[in-house]
N, C-alpha and C positions, 0 to 999 in steps of 0.2 A: 298342824296340819303340814301339808308338803303344799309349798306355792313355785312358781316359775313368772316372771317378768321379763318380758321383754319389747321391743319395739316393731311396729308394722306399718303398713301404709295405712292414712285413712280413706277409707270410702267415699269420704265427702271433700276434700282437700287436695287428697292424695301426697299430703306432707306426712311425716313420722309420727306416730301417736302410740301411749303407753299403753300396753296387754299386762293384766295379772292372771294368771290360772292359780288357783286352788284345787287340790283334789281330794280336801276330807273336808267334813263327813259326804258331800257330794261335791261333783266336779260344778266350779263356779268359776266365772270369767266373767272380766269389767275392763274396760278400755276409756279411754281418754284423749283426746285431742286438744294439746294445750293452743294450737293455730286455729281452730274453727271453732271449738266445744263442743262436739260431737261425742257424744258416750253413747256405753252400753253396758248391760250387766245382766246379770243373770238371776232372775227374780224367782221364790219359793211361794207359796201358798197352797192352800186344798179347795177346790171344785165343792162346791156347794150341793145339796143332794141330788138337786133336779139334773145340773149339769154331769154329776157321777153317773146318775143312771142313764142318760142318753148315750153318756160314752159303752157303758155295760151294753145296751141294749145294740148298740153297733158292733159288740164282742160277742152278741149273743150270751151274756152273762143275765142271770136273774137280778131286778133290781133290788136295793138296798133299804131298808123302810127308817135307818140313822145313818150317820156319816160313821166311820171308824176313827178311831181317835188317831192323833198326829204324835207324833214325838215334836214338841216344842220349840228343841234345840236344832231342829233341820227350818224353823219358819224365821224367816229375817226380814 
């Protein structure tokens, strides 16, 4: 994995927080503030069939009858 760590201003307390970005296999970012405890992270998952078909309908795509397989290495 390619990673980059740096400090940035916490949006909650305006003090320095730690940020880490990974770029493989997908872009993934985490941040944590040691001063106030604010944190964020990228979360992966898969929509259920109803959610996916609502999205597909919005994009004028045909609905699916079953969920496609997802590479388990992409799910954390």
